[in-house]
C-alpha positions in Angstrom: 31.7 -33.6 -8.2 33.9 -34.2 -11.5 33.5 -32.2 -15.1 32.9 -34.5 -17.5 35.7 -33.6 -19.5 38.2 -35.1 -17.0 36.2 -37.9 -16.5 36.4 -38.5 -20.4 40.2 -38.1 -20.4 40.4 -40.1 -17.2 38.6 -43.2 -18.8 40.5 -42.8 -22.3 44.0 -42.6 -20.7 43.5 -45.2 -18.9 42.2 -47.1 -21.9 45.1 -46.3 -23.9 47.4 -47.2 -21.3 45.9 -50.8 -21.0 46.0 -50.9 -25.0 49.4 -49.9 -25.1 51.0 -52.0 -22.1 49.2 -55.5 -23.5 51.2 -54.2 -26.7 54.5 -54.2 -25.4 53.6 -57.5 -22.8 52.7 -59.4 -26.3 55.8 -57.8 -28.3 58.2 -59.0 -25.1 56.6 -62.2 -24.6 56.4 -62.9 -28.2 58.2 -66.0 -29.8 58.1 -64.6 -32.9 59.5 -61.0 -33.1 57.5 -59.6 -36.5 54.0 -60.9 -35.1 55.2 -59.0 -31.7 56.1 -56.0 -33.6 52.6 -56.2 -35.4 50.6 -56.4 -32.2 52.7 -53.5 -30.8 52.6 -51.3 -33.8 48.6 -52.2 -33.6 48.1 -51.4 -30.1 50.2 -48.0 -29.9 47.7 -46.8 -33.0 44.7 -48.0 -31.0 45.7 -46.2 -28.0 46.8 -42.7 -30.1 43.2 -43.3 -31.8 41.3 -43.7 -28.7 43.2 -40.4 -27.4 42.3 -38.7 -30.7 39.0 -39.7 -30.7 38.5 -38.4 -27.1 40.1 -34.9 -28.0 37.5 -34.5 -31.0 34.6 -35.9 -28.3 35.8 -33.0 -26.1 35.6 -30.3 -28.7 32.5 -31.2 -30.1 30.6 -32.4 -27.2 32.2 -31.5 -23.9 33.0 -27.9 -24.8 29.3 -26.8 -26.0 28.5 -28.4 -22.6 30.3 -26.2 -20.5 29.8 -23.3 -22.5 25.6 -23.8 -22.6 26.3 -24.5 -18.4 28.3 -21.2 -18.2 25.5 -19.1 -20.4 23.2 -20.7 -18.1 24.7 -19.4 -14.9 25.1 -16.1 -16.4 21.6 -16.1 -17.5 20.7 -16.6 -14.1 22.3 -14.1 -12.2 21.7 -11.2 -14.9 18.5 -12.6 -16.4 19.8 -11.4 -19.8 21.4 -13.4 -23.1 23.9 -10.1 -24.2 27.1 -11.9 -22.6 26.3 -15.3 -23.3 29.3 -17.1 -25.6 28.1 -18.3 -28.8 28.3 -22.3 -29.6 29.2 -24.1 -32.5 28.6 -27.7 -32.6 27.6 -30.6 -35.5 25.7 -32.5 -32.4 21.9 -32.5 -33.1 20.5 -32.4 -29.6 23.4 -30.2 -28.0 22.4 -27.8 -30.9 18.7 -28.1 -29.9 19.3 -27.8 -26.1 20.9 -24.7 -27.1 18.4 -23.5 -29.4 15.6 -24.1 -26.6 17.8 -22.2 -24.2 17.7 -19.2 -26.2 14.4 -19.1 -26.9 13.3 -19.9 -23.5 15.7 -16.9 -22.5 14.4 -14.4 -25.1 11.0 -14.9 -23.3 12.2 -15.0 -20.1 14.1 -11.3 -20.7 11.0 -10.0 -22.5 8.7 -10.9 -19.8 10.8 -9.6 -17.1 11.1 -6.3 -19.1 7.6 -6.0 -19.5 7.4 -6.5 -15.6 10.1 -4.1 -14.7 7.7 -1.4 -16.9 4.9 -2.1 -14.9 6.5 -2.0 -11.6 7.6 1.8 -12.8 4.2 2.7 -13.7 2.7 1.5 -10.3 5.4 3.5 -8.6 4.6 6.6 -10.4 0.8 6.0 -9.8 1.8 5.5 -5.9 3.8 8.6 -5.9 1.0 10.2 -8.0 -1.6 9.3 -5.6 0.8 10.2 -2.6 1.1 13.9 -4.3 -2.8 14.2 -4.9 -3.3 13.0 -0.9 -0.8 15.5 0.1 -2.8 18.1 -1.6 -6.5 17.2 -0.4 -5.1 16.9 3.1 -3.3 20.4 3.1 -6.7 21.9 1.2 -8.3 20.1 4.3 -6.4 21.7 6.6 -6.7 25.5 5.5 -10.4 25.8 6.3 -10.0 24.5 9.5 -7.8 27.2 10.7 -10.9 30.0 10.3 -13.0 27.3 11.8 -10.9 26.9 14.9 -10.2 30.7 15.3 -14.2 31.6 15.0 -15.1 28.4 18.0 -12.4 30.4 20.1 -13.9 33.3 19.9 -17.4 31.9 20.7 -16.0 30.0 23.7 -14.8 33.8 25.0 -17.8 35.8 25.8 -15.5 38.8 25.8 -15.5 39.0 21.9 -18.9 37.4 20.9 -21.2 37.6 23.6 -22.3 34.9 25.9 -23.7 31.7 25.3 -26.3 29.6 27.4 -25.3 26.6 28.6 -26.4 24.1 25.5 -25.0 26.8 23.2 -21.3 26.4 25.3 -21.3 22.7 25.5 -22.1 22.6 21.6 -19.1 25.4 20.9 -16.7 23.0 23.1 -17.7 20.0 21.4 -17.3 21.5 17.7 -14.0 22.6 19.4 -13.1 19.5 20.6 -13.6 17.8 17.1 -12.3 20.6 15.2 -8.7 20.3 17.3 -9.0 16.1 16.7 -9.5 16.4 12.9 -6.9 19.3 12.8 -4.5 16.8 14.4 -5.5 14.0 11.8 -5.0 16.0 9.1 -1.3 17.3 10.2 -0.6 13.4 10.8 -1.8 12.8 7.4 0.5 15.4 5.9 3.5 14.2 7.8 3.0 10.6 6.7 2.6 11.5 3.4 5.8 13.7 3.5 7.6 11.0 4.7 6.7 8.4 2.1 7.8 10.9 -0.6 11.0 11.8 1.1 9.8 15.3 1.3 9.3 16.2 5.6 12.3 19.0 5.9 14.4 18.9 9.0 16.1 21.7 10.4 19.5 21.3 12.2 20.1 23.5 15.0 21.9 23.5 18.4 19.9 22.0 21.2 20.2 21.9 24.8 18.4 18.8 26.1 17.6 20.4 29.4 15.3 23.3 27.7 14.1 20.3 25.6 12.8 18.3 28.4 11.9 21.4 30.6 9.5 22.4 27.9 7.8 18.9 27.4 7.4 18.7 31.2 6.0 22.3 30.9 3.7 21.4 28.3 2.2 18.0 29.9 2.4 18.9 33.6 -1.4 20.4 33.5 -2.8 17.1 31.1 -1.2 14.8 33.8 -2.0 16.6 36.8 -5.7 16.5 35.4 -5.8 12.7 35.1 -3.7 12.2 38.2 -0.8 10.6 36.3 2.8 11.0 37.8 5.0 12.4 34.9 8.7 12.2 36.1 11.9 13.3 34.3 15.3 11.2 34.7 17.9 13.4 33.3 20.9 15.3 34.8 23.0 17.9 33.8 22.7 18.9 30.1 23.5 17.8 27.0 24.0 20.0 23.3 23.7 18.3 20.1 22.8 19.3 16.3 19.4 18.1 15.4 15.6 19.2 15.1 14.2 20.4 18.0 10.6 20.5 16.7 10.9 17.0 15.2 12.4 15.6 18.6 9.6 17.4 20.5 7.0 15.7 18.2 8.2 11.8 18.7 8.3 12.7 22.6 4.8 14.2 22.4 3.5 11.4 20.6 4.8 8.8 23.1 3.8 10.6 25.9 0.1 10.7 24.7 0.2 7.1 23.6 1.3 6.9 27.4 -1.6 8.8 28.8 -4.0 6.6 27.2 -3.0 3.3 28.5 -1.9 4.3 32.0 -4.3 3.2 34.7 -6.5 5.7 36.2 -4.9 7.7 39.4 -1.9 5.5 39.5 -0.7 6.1 36.4 3.1 6.8 35.9 5.1 8.2 32.8 8.9 8.7 32.8 11.3 10.3 30.2 15.1 10.4 29.9 18.0 10.3 28.2 21.3 8.7 28.5 24.6 9.6 26.8 27.0 7.6 24.7 30.0 8.3 22.4 28.1 9.7 19.4 24.3 9.3 20.0 21.6 10.3 22.5 19.4 7.2 23.5 16.2 8.7 24.7 13.0 6.4 26.7 9.4 7.4 27.2 8.4 4.6 30.0 4.7 4.3 31.6 3.4 1.2 33.9 0.1 0.9 31.4 -1.5 -2.2 30.4 1.5 -3.3 28.1 2.0 -4.5 25.1 1.7 -8.3 23.6 4.6 -9.4 21.7 2.5 -10.1 18.5 1.2 -6.2 18.5 4.8 -5.3 19.2 6.2 -6.5 15.6 3.2 -4.3 13.7 3.2 -1.1 16.1 5.5 1.0 13.9 3.0 0.2 10.7 0.7 3.1 9.3 -3.0 2.7 10.5 -2.0 0.0 12.9 -4.3 -0.4 16.0 -4.0 -2.8 18.8 -7.5 -2.4 19.6 -9.4 -2.7 16.4 -13.2 -3.6 17.5 -15.7 -0.8 16.8 -16.6 -0.4 20.9 -12.5 0.6 21.4 -12.5 3.4 23.9 -9.3 5.2 22.4 -9.4 7.5 19.7 -6.5 7.9 17.2 -5.6 7.5 13.3 -2.9 5.0 14.0 -0.2 7.1 12.4 1.4 8.2 15.7 4.2 5.5 16.0 4.9 5.6 12.3 5.3 9.2 12.1 7.8 8.5 15.1 9.5 5.9 13.3 9.7 8.3 10.6 11.4 11.0 12.1 13.8 9.3 14.0 15.2 7.6 11.0 14.9 10.8 8.9 17.2 11.9 11.8 19.7 9.0 11.1 18.4 7.3 14.6 16.2 4.0 15.3 13.6 3.5 17.5 12.2 0.2 19.3 9.8 -1.2 22.1 10.3 -3.2 25.2 6.9 -4.3 27.4 5.3 -6.8 28.9 1.5 -7.0 29.3 0.3 -5.8 32.7 3.2 -4.2 33.6 4.1 -1.3 30.9 5.7 0.0 28.3 9.0 1.6 27.6 10.1 2.9 24.0 13.6 3.6 23.2 15.1 5.7 20.3 18.3 6.9 19.7 19.5 10.5 18.0 22.9 11.1 16.8 24.8 14.1 18.2 25.6 15.4 14.6 23.5 14.8 11.5 25.2 14.1 8.2 22.5 14.5 5.5 22.2 16.8 2.4 18.4 16.9 2.4 18.4 18.4 5.9 18.0 22.4 6.2 20.6 24.1 8.3 19.1 26.6 10.3 20.0 30.2 9.4 20.7 31.6 12.7 
């Protein structure tokens, strides 16, 4: 698309050339040389006048239009009028157009400033809500410790005396509910720390052989009780610099999820890791019911539940996978899932062998 200035000069140049050419032709073909000379001079004056008129029009019309177009482009990029080129013109239409643009620009700029102020206020309100929720969750967690301690003492007949069968059933139910509530409060606290960017990571030397052995040892009693086959696909040993407790937390959340979804008496869960140049690729695989493609897109969101019906059989806050995602990304890795409905699910996550991040605490040992 040609600029208006180029088009104007092209038309003016062609017109001037034609006028001048006609004057030359008349001069050369005229029988009366004085008349021919008069026509030639007239054609020269008309051609020159056309060119001068074009220059004047260009300065008074096309230049202001170009500046106005430039100001509009800059405003669309920055939403500010501070870098606009001043426009001076005697053409009423262009003057009014520029005035309207500046008025509109000032209104848009003020609106954006007000909007940004509201956004900052909303962010501050969200931050304060998170901090308040974190404080409340912490206060909820504090009384759970003695409750759980006394319940465990009641379960031990050598400490506070024996209980009859119904009393023991009630105490066991209190214990189970307290553990669930303690886990829920802990998940909420961890999620809030992730949202606030205050979740602490400790860098230490980790032996993955020892890490996997502790995980297998922790979950073997549970999987044996439920007739679930828990396997480890990992040979040798790999040492990395990372946070052992947080990695263990990710594996634990994924294994607990798998335990809930594998079939009874034929469930199988496999954990392991493969080595690469700068990171480890870990996985937790099961032969459970699988996850649909639609649900796979949302499972790492906070409070997301695949089964949201009131009669769902599996309990949980919907924070486990969101916590896993936050921890892995906080360690500098990534997490994803592959699943086929009816055939099983496999969660993958990567862990850098060495973390470089200023907010992560170094182990003092």
